[in-house]
ROKEPA-555557 format. One record per atom (N, C-alpha, C): x, y, z. Coordinates in steps of 0.05 Angstrom, whole numbers, plus 5000, padded with zeros to 4 digits. Example, Ala and Ser with C-alpha at 12.3 -4.5 7.8 and 13.67 -1.06 7.14 Angstrom:
# ROKEPA-555557
526448865156 524649105156 526449345156 525749555142 527349795143 525850015157 
# end
This chain:
# ROKEPA-555557
876336861539 878436851518 877537041496 879537191486 878837381464 880537331440 879437401417 880837391391 882237651387 884737641378 886237891372 887637851345 887238031327 888738041302 891238201309 893438061313 895838191323 897238361303 897238271277 898438431257 898038311229 897838481209 897638391182 900338301171 900438151149 902938081137 904638331132 907238311138 909038531134 909138731156 907538691177 907538891199 909738851219 911338641215 913638581233 912838521262 910338441266 909538361293 910538071298 911538031322 912537771329 911037671355 911137411359 910137291383 912437131395 912637131421 914636971435 913136751450 912836521438 911336301450 913236111463 912435991485 914035801499 914235541482 916635471473 916935241455 916134981469 916034981495 915234741510 912234691509 910734901503 907834891503 906634911475 908035021456 906935071429 908734941408 907434781390 908834691366 909334931348 911534931333 912235141315 912735411328 913335411354 913735671368 915735851354 917835741344 919835901331 918936041305 916835941293 915736061268 914336321274 913536361299 912036611306 913836841313 916436791315 918337001320 918937161294 918337031272 918837171246 916737391242 917737621234 915937861232 914437881206 915137741185 913837771159 910937681158 910237441168 907537351167 905737501186 903137521179 901137641197 900537431219 899337531241 898737351263 896137431276 894837221287 892437261303 892537061326 891237131348 891336951371 888636941386 888436731402 886436721423 888036761448 887236941466 888737001490 886837071513 888037071536 886437151560 885837451557 883537541565 882837821562 884238011580 885237901603 886538081622 889638051623 890737901604 893637861604 894737651623 892837511637 893737301655 894737061640 896236881653 897236651639 895036481627 895436371603 893436211590 892735961605 894735831617 894335591632 896035611658 894935741678 896635801702 897635541716 896135331715 896935081729 898834911713 899434981688 901034811671 903934811681 905034571682 907834531690 909234401667 911234531655 912734411633 914334171642 914933991623 916433751628 919433801631 920334021621 923134081621 923634381628 925934441638 926434721644 926834891618 926335141621 926735331598 929735361593 930435381568 933235421561 934235681573 936735691584 937735941595 937936161574 937836091548 937936301527 935336451524 933236351536 930536471533 929836621558 929036881555 928137041577 925136991581 924536861603 921736791608 919937031609 920937261618 919337501620 918437601592 919837521571 919237611544 917137441531 916437221543 914437041531 911637151533 910037091512 907237171512 905636951526 905536971553 904236761569 901136771567 900036981557 897037001555 895936871530 897636771512 896636651487 895836361492 893436291482 892436021484 892735881457 892436021435 892735911408 893636141390 895136061369 896136261350 896136151322 895936341303 895936271275 897636481260 899136391240 900536581223 899636541194 899836751178 898736751151 900236951134 900136911108 901337101089 900037081062 900237291046 899037271019 900337061003 898836930985 900036740967 901836890947 904136770942 906036910924 905036930895 903236750887 902336740859 899536860855 898136910878 895437010875 894837200899 894837460894 894537660916 891737650929 889837520917 887137500929 886937260948 888937100948 888936850965 890936890988 890136811012 891936821035 892536531043 894936481051 895736221060 896136221090 894736051104 895236011132 897735841134 899735931149 902335801150 902535601174 901935701197 902135541222 899835591240 898835381253 896835401273 897935241297 897735351321 898735211345 896935281368 896535081385 894835101409 896535011433 896335151455 897735071479 897234781485 899334631491 899234341495 897134261516 896734431536 894834361557 891934431549 891534551526 888834631518 887934491492 889534311482 888834171458 886333991462 884733961441 882333801442 879933951451 880134211455 877834381464 876534531441 877534491416 876334631393 877434911390 879634981403 880735251401 881935301374 883235111362 884435151336 882335221315 880235061313 878135131294 876835401300 876435461326 875235721333 877035951323 879635921327 881536131319 881636151288 881535931274 881535931245 879036071235 876736011245 874236141236 874336441240 875336531262 875536821267 877536941249 879736801244 881836911226 880836931197 879336721188 878236731161 876336981158 874737021179 872937261178 874537511175 876737531190 878437771190 879837801163 880737581152 882137591126 880237691104 877637621107 875637731088 875638031089 875738141113 875638441116 878238561107 880338401105 882938501095 883138491065 880938381052 880838381022 881438121009 882037911023 882437651011 879837521004 879737360983 877337220977 877536910981 879936810983 880436530987 882636491008 882436261022 884536191041 885335901036 887835851039 888935581034 890835511056 891035251062 892935151082 893834871074 896234801081 897234531077 897534401105 896534161108 896634021133 898133761131 899533681152 901233451151 900333221169 897933241180 896933021196 893833011195 892732771200 889832741198 888232901219 889432961241 888033111262 887533401253 889633531242 889333801231 887433791208 887633591191 885833561168 882933561177 882233401198 879533391208 878633651220 880433781234 879734041247 879234251226 880834261204 880434461183 877834401167 877234141165 874734071151 872334191166 872434181193 870334301210 870134601205 872334721196 872335011191 871535081162 870634881147 869634931120 871834911099 874134801105 876234751085 875734481073 876534451048 876234201033 878834131019 879333871018 881733771004 881633850974 883733970964 883734050936 884633830917 885733610928 886933400912 889833450907 890933670916 893733740913 895333670938 897833610934 899733560956 902133740953 903433800975 906033940973 908133730972 910533810968 912833620967 913533500994 912333591015 913133491041 910833351056 909433181041 907333011052 905133171065 904433391054 902233561064 900033561043 897533561053 895233591035 894333881035 893633981011 892634251009 889634261013 888734451029 885834491034 885334791028 882834841020 882135121013 879135171018 878535421020 875735521021 875635811013 873235901007 872936191003 872436321030 872836581032 872536711058 869536751065 867836761045 865036821050 863236571054 864236341048 862636101053 864535851054 863735651069 865335411071 865235261044 867235091040 867234921016 864934721018 864134610996 862034410995 862934181014 861034091030 861633871049 861133611034 863133541018 862933291002 864233061018 862732881028 863932661044 866032501029 865632461003 867532310988 870232460985 870132720982 872532880980 874032861007 872532881029 873732851056 875132581059 873832371051 875032101053 877432081035 877332211011 879632210993 882132311007 881832531022 884132641037 885132451058 883332321073 884132121093 885631891080 884631801056 886031591042 888831681033 889031931026 891632041018 893632031041 892732081065 894532051088 895331761092 893331581090 893731291094 895731181074 895531271049 897131161028 899631331022 900131541037 902331721032 905031611039 907131771035 909831691039 910631681069 909231831085 910031851113 908831621129 910431501147 909331291164 907631421185 905231321188 903331421208 903831281234 903431421256 903531281282 900931141287 900830981308 898530811314 895930981318 896231201332 893931371338 892831491312 894631581294 893731681268 892231461252 893431221251 892131001237 889330941247 889030941274 886430881286 884431111279 885431351280 883731591274 882631561246 884431501227 883531481199 881731241195 882431011207 880730771204 877930821215 877730961238 875031021249 873331171230 874631351215 873131531197 872631401169 874431231161 874031101135 872630831137 873430671156 872330401157 870030381176 869930561195 867830541216 865530721211 865530871189 863331051184 864331321178 
# end
């Protein structure tokens, strides 16, 4: 698997991801945000044995899909701070989740954003699994929330945020006490990390 910086913000590069395999697939068709991917080095399908649960819509040309993509991320400069980049969307092929590919892609992307001149990176997450994955990548909860039940996390490009266990738990408690109803798996995930150690 190889990392590829597909395009900087404003380069009008798009990705055509199979919406049956990738969350937020439609967000990667937009040309404004920059994009980076983990993909197969030879252009072969990312998961050749994967069988989708439903047929592809007749409106989608399967030949146009980027079948070699395993994980993708989009990003753009912060509107209020040109030295800060915001990661917008991160998605991993449904058949490859749980392998650490999202964090690996984020780490490589942060390194590349440093070479693009950014000094800080920020992301908003809407679930405790993404929160934990980003924590592994050196992001820390800022104490801020967006208006849509997301927690803001940030780090500098040259070093991870301080690994403060209490700040990490504060973010988990924010999910537990937030406006969104958590499903049973999310509740267990948070309980294991807060109540179980």
